[in-house]
C-alpha positions in Angstrom: -14.4 71.0 -12.3 -17.4 70.4 -14.4 -17.9 67.0 -15.9 -18.3 66.7 -19.6 -21.7 65.2 -18.9 -22.8 68.3 -16.9 -22.3 70.8 -19.6 -24.9 69.3 -22.0 -27.4 69.2 -19.1 -27.0 72.9 -18.5 -27.5 73.6 -22.2 -30.7 71.7 -22.2 -31.9 73.5 -19.2 -31.1 76.9 -20.7 -33.0 76.0 -23.9 -35.9 74.9 -21.8 -35.9 78.3 -20.0 -35.8 80.2 -23.3 -38.7 78.2 -24.6 -40.7 79.0 -21.5 -39.8 82.7 -21.7 -41.0 82.9 -25.3 -44.3 81.4 -24.2 -44.7 84.0 -21.5 -43.2 87.0 -23.3 -46.5 88.5 -24.3 -47.5 88.8 -20.7 -45.9 88.7 -17.3 -46.3 85.0 -16.3 -46.9 84.7 -12.5 -45.2 81.3 -12.4 -42.1 82.3 -14.3 -39.8 82.2 -11.2 -41.2 78.8 -10.2 -40.5 77.4 -13.7 -37.0 78.8 -13.7 -36.3 77.1 -10.3 -37.7 73.7 -11.5 -35.5 73.8 -14.7 -32.4 74.4 -12.6 -33.2 71.4 -10.3 -33.8 69.1 -13.3 -30.6 70.2 -14.9 -28.6 69.5 -11.7 -30.2 66.1 -11.3 -29.4 65.0 -14.8 -25.8 66.2 -14.3 -25.3 64.2 -11.1 -26.9 61.1 -12.7 -24.7 61.2 -15.8 -21.6 61.9 -13.7 -22.2 58.7 -11.6 -22.9 56.6 -14.7 -19.6 57.7 -16.2 -17.7 56.9 -13.0 -19.3 53.4 -12.8 -18.3 52.7 -16.4 -14.7 53.7 -15.7 -14.5 51.5 -12.6 -16.0 48.5 -14.6 -13.4 48.9 -17.3 -10.6 48.9 -14.7 -12.0 45.7 -13.1 -12.3 43.9 -16.5 -8.7 44.9 -17.3 -7.5 43.4 -13.9 -9.1 40.0 -14.8 -7.0 39.7 -17.9 -3.8 39.4 -15.9 -3.7 35.6 -15.1 -0.2 34.6 -13.8 1.5 31.6 -15.4 3.1 28.8 -13.4 5.5 26.0 -14.4 4.5 22.4 -14.5 6.5 21.5 -11.4 5.0 24.1 -9.2 3.3 22.6 -6.1 0.2 24.1 -4.5 2.0 24.2 -1.1 4.7 26.5 -2.5 2.1 29.2 -3.3 0.9 31.2 -0.2 -2.3 32.6 -1.8 -5.3 30.7 -0.4 -7.2 31.0 -3.7 -5.9 31.9 -7.1 -6.2 31.4 -10.8 -3.1 30.4 -12.7 -2.3 29.4 -16.3 -0.6 26.1 -16.9 1.8 25.7 -19.9 1.5 22.8 -22.3 3.3 19.5 -21.7 2.6 19.0 -18.0 1.3 15.5 -18.3 4.5 13.8 -17.2 5.2 11.2 -14.5 7.9 13.4 -13.0 5.3 15.9 -11.9 3.9 14.0 -8.9 0.2 14.1 -8.0 -1.2 12.7 -4.7 -4.9 12.1 -4.3 -8.1 12.0 -6.3 -10.6 15.0 -6.4 -8.9 16.4 -3.4 -5.1 16.7 -3.7 -2.3 17.0 -1.2 -0.6 20.4 -1.5 2.6 18.5 -2.2 1.2 17.8 -5.7 1.9 19.6 -9.0 -1.0 22.0 -9.6 -1.0 21.6 -13.4 -0.7 17.8 -13.4 -3.5 17.6 -10.8 -5.7 19.7 -13.1 -5.0 17.3 -15.9 -5.7 14.3 -13.7 -9.1 15.9 -12.7 -10.0 16.7 -16.3 -10.0 20.5 -15.8 -7.4 20.9 -18.5 -5.5 18.7 -20.9 -1.9 18.4 -21.9 -2.2 21.6 -24.0 -2.5 23.7 -20.8 -5.0 26.3 -19.7 -6.4 28.3 -16.8 -7.0 26.6 -13.4 -8.8 27.8 -10.3 -7.1 26.6 -7.1 -8.7 26.7 -3.7 -6.7 25.7 -0.6 -8.5 23.6 2.0 -7.5 21.9 5.3 -5.2 18.9 5.6 -6.7 15.5 4.8 -6.2 11.8 5.6 -6.3 8.9 3.2 -5.5 10.5 -0.2 -6.6 7.9 -2.7 -4.4 7.2 -5.8 -6.0 6.5 -9.2 -5.3 6.7 -12.9 -7.3 9.3 -14.8 -6.8 11.2 -18.1 -3.4 9.7 -18.6 -2.0 10.7 -15.2 -1.3 8.3 -12.4 -1.9 9.8 -9.0 -0.4 8.3 -5.8 -2.0 7.6 -2.5 -0.8 9.3 0.7 -1.8 8.6 4.3 -2.1 12.3 5.3 -0.8 15.8 4.6 -1.0 19.1 6.3 -2.8 21.0 3.5 -5.0 20.1 0.6 -6.3 21.9 -2.5 -9.2 21.6 -5.0 -9.0 22.4 -8.7 -11.8 23.7 -10.9 -12.3 25.5 -14.2 -10.3 28.7 -14.4 -13.3 31.1 -14.1 -13.4 33.7 -11.2 -16.0 33.3 -8.6 -18.3 36.3 -7.9 -17.1 38.6 -5.2 -13.6 37.2 -5.1 -10.6 39.2 -6.2 -7.8 37.1 -7.6 -4.1 38.2 -7.5 -2.3 39.1 -10.7 1.0 37.9 -9.2 1.4 34.9 -6.9 3.3 34.9 -3.6 5.7 32.0 -3.3 7.0 30.6 0.0 10.8 30.9 0.4 13.3 29.0 2.5 12.9 31.8 5.1 9.1 31.5 5.4 7.4 31.1 8.7 5.7 28.0 7.5 9.1 26.3 7.3 10.1 27.5 10.7 6.9 26.3 12.3 7.5 22.8 10.8 11.1 22.5 12.1 10.2 21.0 15.5 8.0 18.4 14.1 10.6 17.6 11.4 13.2 17.1 14.1 11.1 14.6 15.9 10.2 12.7 12.8 13.8 12.5 11.7 14.9 11.3 15.1 12.4 8.5 14.9 13.5 7.3 11.5 17.3 7.3 11.5 18.9 5.6 8.5 20.7 2.3 8.8 23.2 3.3 6.1 26.5 1.8 7.3 28.8 4.1 5.4 30.8 6.4 7.7 29.6 9.5 5.8 25.9 8.7 6.3 26.3 7.7 10.0 28.3 10.8 10.8 26.1 13.2 8.9 22.9 11.7 10.3 24.1 12.0 13.9 25.5 15.5 13.2 22.0 16.6 12.4 20.9 15.7 15.9 23.8 17.7 17.3 22.8 20.7 15.3 19.2 20.6 16.3 20.1 20.4 20.0 22.7 23.2 19.9 20.7 25.6 17.7 17.2 25.1 18.7 17.0 28.5 20.5 19.1 30.5 18.0 17.2 33.2 16.1 17.1 32.7 12.4 19.5 35.3 10.8 19.1 37.0 7.5 20.9 35.6 4.4 23.7 38.2 4.8 24.1 37.3 8.4 24.2 33.6 7.6 27.0 33.9 5.2 29.1 36.3 7.2 28.8 35.1 10.7 31.3 32.4 11.9 30.9 32.7 15.6 27.7 31.1 16.8 25.5 32.5 19.5 26.0 30.7 22.8 23.1 28.5 23.7 22.3 25.7 26.1 24.2 22.6 25.0 23.5 18.9 25.6 26.9 17.5 26.7 28.4 14.1 26.3 28.5 11.9 29.4 32.3 12.0 29.3 32.4 15.8 29.6 30.7 18.3 31.8 31.6 21.7 30.3 31.7 22.4 26.6 35.1 23.6 25.6 35.8 25.5 22.4 38.5 24.3 20.1 40.4 26.1 17.4 40.8 24.1 14.2 40.3 25.0 10.6 38.4 21.8 9.9 35.9 22.8 12.6 34.8 26.0 10.8 31.0 26.4 10.9 28.5 29.1 10.3 25.2 29.7 11.9 23.4 29.3 8.6 23.5 25.5 8.0 22.4 24.6 11.6 19.6 27.1 11.6 18.2 26.2 8.3 19.4 22.7 7.5 16.5 20.6 8.9 13.6 22.6 7.3 15.5 22.6 4.1 16.0 18.9 4.2 12.4 18.2 5.0 11.3 20.1 1.9 13.8 18.5 -0.4 12.8 15.1 0.9 9.1 15.8 0.5 9.8 16.6 -3.2 10.9 13.1 -3.7 14.0 14.2 -5.5 17.7 13.8 -4.9 18.6 17.2 -6.5 19.0 20.4 -4.7 15.9 22.5 -4.4 16.2 25.8 -6.3 15.2 27.7 -3.1 18.3 26.3 -1.4 20.8 26.3 -4.2 22.2 29.6 -3.5 22.5 28.8 0.3 24.3 25.6 -0.5 26.7 27.3 -2.9 27.4 30.0 -0.4 28.0 27.6 2.4 30.4 25.6 0.2 32.3 28.8 -0.6 32.4 29.7 3.0 33.9 26.4 4.0 36.5 26.4 1.2 37.5 30.0 2.1 37.9 29.1 5.7 40.0 26.0 5.0 42.1 27.9 2.5 43.0 30.7 5.0 43.5 28.1 7.8 41.6 30.4 10.2 40.8 29.3 13.6 37.2 29.4 14.7 35.4 28.4 17.8 33.8 25.0 17.8 31.0 24.5 20.2 30.5 20.9 21.0 31.1 18.2 23.6 34.6 17.2 22.5 37.7 18.8 24.0 39.9 18.8 20.9 39.9 18.4 17.2 41.2 14.8 17.6 38.2 13.6 19.5 35.4 15.7 18.1 34.0 12.6 16.5 33.7 10.9 19.8 30.8 8.4 20.0 27.5 9.4 21.3 26.2 6.8 23.6 22.6 7.9 23.4 22.3 7.4 19.6 25.0 5.0 18.8 26.4 7.1 16.0 29.1 9.7 15.5 29.2 13.4 15.7 30.3 15.4 12.6 30.4 19.0 11.4 27.0 20.5 10.5 28.5 21.9 7.3 29.1 18.4 6.1 25.4 17.5 6.6 24.3 20.6 4.8 26.5 19.9 1.8 25.5 16.2 1.6 21.8 16.4 2.5 20.3 17.0 -0.9 22.2 14.3 -2.7 22.1 11.6 -0.2 19.6 8.8 -0.7 19.6 8.1 3.0 17.4 11.1 3.7 14.9 10.0 1.2 14.3 7.0 3.4 13.6 9.1 6.5 10.0 10.0 5.6 7.0 10.5 7.8 4.7 7.5 7.4 1.3 6.8 8.7 2.4 3.5 10.2 5.3 2.6 12.4 6.2 -1.1 12.2 7.4 -2.7 15.4 10.9 -3.2 14.0 12.0 -0.3 11.8 14.8 -0.8 9.3 16.2 2.5 10.3 16.8 1.8 14.0 20.0 -0.1 13.5 22.5 2.4 14.9 26.0 1.2 15.8 27.1 1.0 19.4 30.3 2.7 20.4 32.0 -0.7 20.8 31.1 -1.7 17.3 32.3 1.6 15.8 35.7 1.6 17.7 36.3 -2.1 16.9 35.0 -2.7 13.4 34.1 -6.4 12.8 33.8 -8.3 9.5 30.3 -9.6 8.5 28.5 -11.7 11.0 29.4 -15.4 10.9 27.1 -17.6 8.8 23.8 -18.1 10.5 22.0 -21.4 10.4 18.7 -19.6 9.9 15.1 -20.9 10.1 15.5 -24.6 9.3 11.8 -24.9 8.9 11.9 -22.6 5.8 14.6 -23.9 3.5 13.9 -22.0 0.3 16.0 -20.2 -2.2 14.2 -16.8 -2.5 14.5 -14.0 -5.1 12.6 -10.7 -4.8 12.0 -8.9 -8.0 12.1 -5.3 -6.8 10.1 -2.6 -8.6 12.6 0.2 -9.4 10.4 2.0 -12.1 9.7 5.7 -12.0 6.0 5.1 -11.4 6.7 4.0 -7.8 8.3 7.3 -6.8 11.2 7.9 -4.4 9.1 7.6 -1.2 7.4 4.4 -2.1 10.7 2.9 -3.2 11.9 3.5 0.4 8.8 1.8 1.8 9.5 -1.1 -0.5 13.1 -1.4 0.8 11.7 -1.3 4.4 9.3 -4.1 3.5 12.1 -6.2 2.1 14.3 -5.6 5.2 11.4 -6.7 7.4 10.9 -9.8 5.2 14.6 -10.7 5.7 14.3 -10.3 9.4 11.1 -12.3 9.6 12.3 -15.1 7.4 15.5 -15.8 9.5 18.1 -15.9 6.8 20.7 -18.6 7.2 22.7 -21.4 5.5 20.4 -24.1 6.7 17.2 -22.0 6.2 16.1 -19.5 3.6 18.6 -17.6 1.4 17.5 -14.4 -0.3 18.7 -12.3 -3.2 17.3 -9.3 -4.9 16.9 -8.3 -8.6 15.7 -4.8 -9.3 13.9 -4.1 -12.6 12.9 -1.1 -14.6 13.7 -0.9 -18.3 16.2 -3.7 -17.7 16.7 -6.0 -14.7 20.0 -6.3 -12.7 21.0 -8.4 -9.8 21.6 -6.4 -6.6 23.0 -9.4 -4.8 22.5 -13.2 -5.2 21.7 -16.1 -2.8 25.2 -16.6 -1.5 26.1 -12.9 -0.9 24.6 -12.6 2.6 24.1 -15.5 5.0 22.3 -13.6 7.9 19.5 -11.2 8.2 21.5 -8.3 9.6 23.9 -8.0 6.8 21.1 -8.5 4.3 19.1 -5.7 5.7 22.1 -3.3 5.7 22.6 -4.2 2.0 19.0 -3.5 1.2 19.3 0.0 2.7 22.0 0.9 0.2 20.0 -0.1 -3.0 19.5 2.9 -5.3 16.5 3.2 -7.6 17.0 2.4 -11.2 14.0 4.1 -12.8 12.5 3.3 -16.1 9.4 1.3 -17.0 7.9 -1.8 -15.2 9.1 -4.6 -17.5 8.2 -7.5 -15.3 8.2 -10.1 -18.1 11.7 -9.2 -19.0 12.8 -9.4 -15.4 11.2 -12.9 -15.0 13.1 -14.1 -18.1 16.3 -12.8 -16.6 15.7 -14.6 -13.3 14.9 -17.8 -15.0 18.1 -17.8 -17.1 20.6 -16.1 -14.7 19.6 -16.1 -11.0 19.1 -19.7 -9.8 22.5 -21.0 -10.8 24.9 -23.1 -8.7 27.4 -20.3 -9.0 24.9 -17.9 -7.4 24.3 -20.1 -4.4 21.3 -22.2 -5.7 21.2 -25.3 -3.5 19.2 -27.6 -5.7 17.3 -29.3 -2.9 15.6 -26.1 -1.8 12.5 -24.8 -3.7 13.1 -21.8 -5.9 10.8 -18.9 -5.1 10.4 -15.6 -6.8 8.3 -12.8 -5.2 7.4 -10.1 -7.8 6.7 -6.6 -6.4 4.6 -4.6 -8.8 3.4 -1.0 -8.5 0.1 -0.8 -10.4 0.7 -3.1 -13.4 3.5 -4.2 -15.7 4.4 -2.4 -18.9 5.1 -5.6 -20.8 3.6 -9.1 -21.1 4.3 -11.6 -18.4 2.5 -14.8 -19.4 5.1 -16.4 -21.6 8.0 -15.5 -19.3 6.1 -16.8 -16.3 5.3 -20.1 -18.0 8.9 -20.8 -18.9 9.9 -19.9 -15.3 7.3 -22.3 -13.8 8.4 -25.1 -16.1 11.9 -24.5 -14.7 10.6 -25.2 -11.2 10.3 -21.6 -10.0 7.4 -20.7 -7.7 6.1 -17.3 -8.6 4.4 -15.0 -6.1 3.0 -11.6 -7.1 2.5 -8.8 -4.6 0.6 -6.1 -6.5 0.3 -2.7 -4.8 -2.3 -0.1 -5.7 -3.5 -2.4 -8.5 -5.7 -1.1 -11.4 -9.2 0.0 -10.4 -12.1 -1.0 -12.5 -11.9 2.3 -14.5 -8.2 1.8 -15.1 -8.2 -1.7 -16.4 -8.4 -0.6 -20.0 -4.8 0.8 -19.5 -3.4 -2.6 -18.5 -1.4 -4.2 -21.4 -2.2 -7.8 -20.3 -5.5 -8.2 -18.4 -5.5 -10.7 -15.5 -1.7 -10.8 -15.7 -1.4 -12.2 -12.2 -3.6 -15.2 -12.9 -1.6 -15.9 -16.0 1.7 -15.7 -14.2 1.2 -17.7 -11.0 1.2 -21.5 -10.5 -2.4 -21.6 -9.1 -5.1 -19.1 -9.3 -6.5 -20.0 -5.9 -5.1 -16.8 -4.3 -2.2 -18.6 -2.6 0.3 -17.2 -5.0 -1.0 -13.6 -5.2 -1.4 -10.8 -2.7 -3.0 -7.4 -3.5 -2.2 -4.5 -1.2 -4.3 -1.3 -1.6 -1.5 1.0 -0.6 2.3 1.0 -0.2 1.6 2.3 3.3 -0.2 -0.9 4.1 2.6 -3.2 2.9 3.9 -3.9 6.4 0.7 -5.9 7.0 1.6 -8.7 4.6 5.0 -9.5 5.9 3.9 -12.4 8.1 1.3 -13.8 5.6 3.9 -13.8 2.9 6.5 -15.5 5.1 4.0 -18.2 5.9 3.3 -18.9 2.3 6.9 -18.9 0.9 7.9 -21.2 3.8 5.0 -23.7 3.1 7.1 -26.0 0.9 4.3 -28.6 0.8 2.2 -26.2 -1.2 4.9 -24.8 -3.5 3.5 -26.5 -6.6 5.9 -24.9 -9.0 8.8 -26.6 -7.4 7.4 -29.9 -8.6 8.7 -30.1 -12.2 9.2 -32.8 -14.8 12.8 -33.1 -13.6 12.2 -33.4 -9.8 8.7 -34.9 -9.3 8.9 -38.5 -10.7 9.7 -42.1 -9.8 11.4 -43.4 -12.9 11.7 -47.2 -13.3 13.9 -48.6 -16.1 12.9 -52.1 -17.3 15.9 -53.4 -19.2 16.0 -56.4 -21.6 18.9 -58.6 -20.7 18.2 -61.4 -23.2 20.9 -63.3 -25.1 20.1 -61.4 -28.4 21.3 -58.2 -26.9 24.9 -59.2 -26.2 27.5 -57.8 -23.7 28.7 -54.8 -25.8 25.2 -53.7 -26.7 24.1 -54.1 -23.1 26.7 -51.5 -22.1 25.2 -49.2 -24.7 21.8 -49.7 -23.1 23.2 -48.9 -19.6 24.8 -45.7 -21.0 21.4 -44.7 -22.5 19.8 -45.3 -19.0 22.6 -43.2 -17.4 22.2 -40.4 -19.9 18.5 -40.1 -19.1 18.9 -40.3 -15.4 21.6 -37.6 -15.1 19.2 -35.0 -16.5 16.9 -35.3 -13.5 17.2 -33.8 -10.1 17.7 -36.9 -7.9 17.2 -36.9 -4.1 14.8 -38.4 -1.5 12.4 -35.5 -2.1 13.0 -35.1 -5.9 13.2 -37.7 -8.7 14.0 -41.2 -7.7 15.4 -43.9 -10.0 14.9 -47.7 -9.9 15.8 -50.5 -12.3 14.7 -54.0 -13.2 16.5 -56.4 -15.6 14.6 -59.3 -17.3 15.0 -62.3 -19.4 12.7 -65.3 -18.8 13.0 -64.1 -15.2 13.2 -60.8 -13.5 15.7 -59.2 -11.2 15.4 -56.0 -9.1 18.7 -54.2 -9.6 17.8 -51.4 -7.2 14.6 -49.8 -5.8 13.5 -46.2 -5.7 14.6 -45.7 -2.1 18.0 -47.4 -2.5 20.0 -44.3 -3.7 19.4 -40.6 -3.0 22.1 -38.9 -4.9 22.7 -38.6 -8.6 26.2 -40.0 -8.4 25.1 -43.0 -6.4 22.5 -43.8 -9.0 24.9 -43.4 -11.9 27.4 -45.7 -10.1 24.7 -48.3 -9.5 23.7 -48.3 -13.2 27.3 -49.0 -14.2 27.4 -52.0 -11.8 24.5 -53.7 -13.4 25.8 -57.0 -14.8 24.5 -58.6 -18.1 22.2 -61.5 -17.3 21.4 -63.2 -20.7 18.4 -65.5 -21.4 15.0 -65.4 -23.1 12.5 -62.4 -23.5 9.4 -62.4 -21.3 8.5 -58.7 -21.6 4.9 -59.1 -20.3 6.1 -60.8 -17.1 8.7 -58.1 -16.6 6.0 -55.3 -16.8 4.0 -57.1 -14.1 7.1 -57.6 -11.9 8.0 -53.9 -12.2 4.5 -52.8 -11.2 4.6 -55.0 -8.1 8.3 -54.4 -7.0 8.8 -50.9 -8.1 5.7 -48.8 -8.7 3.6 -50.2 -5.9 6.1 -48.5 -3.6 6.1 -45.2 -5.3 5.2 -42.0 -3.3 1.6 -40.7 -3.7 2.8 -37.3 -4.9 5.2 -38.7 -7.5 4.6 -39.3 -11.2 5.2 -43.0 -12.0 7.2 -43.3 -15.3 8.3 -46.6 -16.8 10.9 -46.7 -19.6 11.2 -50.2 -21.1 14.1 -51.0 -23.5 13.9 -54.2 -25.6 15.5 -55.6 -28.8 12.9 -58.3 -29.8 9.5 -59.8 -29.7 8.3 -61.0 -26.3 7.6 -64.7 -25.7 4.4 -63.7 -23.7 1.6 -61.2 -24.0 2.4 -57.6 -23.2 -1.0 -55.9 -23.7 -2.7 -57.1 -20.5 0.2 -56.3 -18.1 0.7 -53.0 -19.9 -3.0 -52.1 -19.5 -3.0 -52.9 -15.8 0.1 -50.7 -15.3 -1.6 -47.8 -17.2 -4.7 -48.2 -14.9 -2.5 -48.0 -11.8 -1.2 -44.6 -13.0 2.1 -45.7 -14.6 3.1 -43.7 -17.7 4.9 -46.1 -20.0 7.5 -45.3 -22.6 8.8 -48.1 -24.9 12.1 -48.0 -26.8 12.7 -50.8 -29.3 16.0 -51.7 -31.0 16.7 -53.9 -34.0 14.2 -56.8 -34.0 11.6 -55.3 -31.6 8.0 -55.6 -32.7 6.3 -52.2 -33.4 2.9 -53.5 -32.4 4.2 -54.6 -29.0 6.0 -51.3 -28.5 2.7 -49.4 -29.1 0.8 -51.8 -26.8 3.3 -51.1 -24.0 3.3 -47.3 -24.5 0.7 -45.0 -22.9 -1.6 -43.0 -25.1 -0.9 -41.4 -27.5 1.3 -44.3 -28.4 3.3 -42.4 -31.1 4.5 -39.9 -28.4 5.4 -42.7 -26.0 7.2 -45.3 -28.3 10.5 -45.0 -30.1 12.5 -47.3 -32.4 16.1 -47.4 -33.6 17.7 -49.9 -35.8 21.0 -50.1 -34.0 22.0 -49.9 -30.3 24.6 -47.2 -31.0 21.8 -44.9 -32.2 20.0 -45.0 -28.8 21.6 -41.7 -27.8 19.5 -39.9 -30.4 16.4 -40.3 -28.4 17.7 -39.1 -25.0 16.6 -35.5 -25.4 13.4 -36.4 -27.3 12.3 -38.7 -24.5 13.0 -36.2 -21.7 11.3 -33.4 -23.8 8.2 -35.6 -24.1 8.2 -36.3 -20.4 8.4 -32.6 -19.6 5.8 -31.6 -22.2 3.3 -34.1 -20.8 4.0 -32.9 -17.2 3.6 -29.2 -18.1 0.4 -29.8 -20.0 -1.4 -30.9 -16.9 -4.0 -28.5 -15.5 -2.6 -25.9 -13.1 -5.8 -25.0 -11.2 
């Protein structure tokens, strides 16, 4: 068939020949034959040239049309789910969301959302766009960062990585118009199954509920029994109820597997053959919901079980037990129970236990998930362990503020729980040692358990395993306020004599302000430690609501109260350093408060002008002040001197070590009666009381008098001030204001008080205590 370009060429050649013929018509031209041959050759050449040009243009048009078909993907699509090694895809708007996880910086783990990784790298913004994705080899040490409004997480290693760049095709590369997605039957999943089995064996959950124990152990049974069974098609999976015979690992109590016939034992080949790869993928997603790829399989398996139970059909059960009654016989090699594989398949996607069984880059010497039950324990259930004495060298009341926000993610939440369990083990929880409770915070804080809930490390670790993530923001300030008001109460197990310690776990940075809440907590005697994980990098600090929030929150900025960990996968390294710090009670500065860090000496006027009735009012005033302080050998101590012309030591600082003993001693003070030598009484108190005060105690003198002194008060008062005594003066009735100010420390107006009647003394109890605490809290912290 002639091309449409060849016909014009022939016409041109014919016209050329006619022109040559006319030129030579007058005579017979000797070269006419030669010219005719040349014209034919030229016409043919032009025809071939034009034909090739047309073909090339048509091919180019087809190529351009192919480039226009760019497949669109959803925000949650991970690079690892797409088989194509290199592709261009279009991301929809709205992918900048914390629920679409990203792991790494510049180079991303294939477990990451493609679109959110592209936003993180700056290739596209939240409005969407085209992205070029190139798969590369697995990587170690994926670095987390905050960029373009997306917080990427760190990861120790992953089997595959990818790069993102602007969605323009590279020369010489043909990009697919449709993407190939891996399914639950993909060979990639099957090739991972053996590794998954090993990893899951090494990280068994310590969940103490029967369902979790049985299902976890059942998974091991499935793997052993079906490891050589070929993977059937979906139709085969749903229809087959008789499993293929394979080599079986038997229980020590039996030597030959015997089949049983029981409706409850109905099983298919589908769940055992596909359960573990499916679980591994669901767990990697960091979600507790059923993966779409497995939803149909789960539903079909559920229908299969229900149908089998409804019909009551008997099916062969391959296992180590000899009857339905003992099919849950204990396995001595794992210390857990055997259970039907169908139960595992139905429970796997929703159970938080499996979220804990993740592959980590580090394996601590003592794993939280190696606490299986022995057969003896399972057959003879025991109540909680008896109360342990614990580590008596570390008597602290400890609260961990656990980060349950969405930013931490499911996997890191499990690492945090593992860390807390290891802390409980290392501390040595007990009634005579440290006690530990946990408050989880997100949008709002809530107490998981308080100080008196668990009195030994084992029960505490089991309880930590069961904690579920709250989600929400990272409102640390709100959580500190909650702990200050609600946690360290006598009803919650607070022991009073033990320092109160709060350890705040923070992923990145808080989403609210912490300074004011921390200050109030410190003033209440709470020692605040911060453990910040993956803190803001220099380029991310503009996103932090409260810069230097750690320094504003802790008692000292020397570094003793703060630990920064670069990655959640390195958290195990700080267990021992943190234990050492929280147990160092001598350095817990925040436990020294205005209420428990003073030696308070009362200097009481017992002169004749006071009278017996008014003297009892003075003693009641002394008692009302004393009972507001925490009194013990190591906390606030109380002493008293009564004076007239002479002085009498009623009791010294080391005489009584409990609040009740002090209050009883105050009631027993007898009225002396006599003159008023206030100056001599100040000197006597300095020598008999405050000279014996402990070096780390604040020396506070509270003097109560009702008249002018017969001797000078300014010189003895000045000497007392110079020796570190903080003096408060309280005058009644005929007391001289100038002497009250001379006795009082500077500023005198904040340290001297006056009432006109003895029965009005009670009005200044709270004011005096508030002034003592304000002065204490205004001291430099660093």
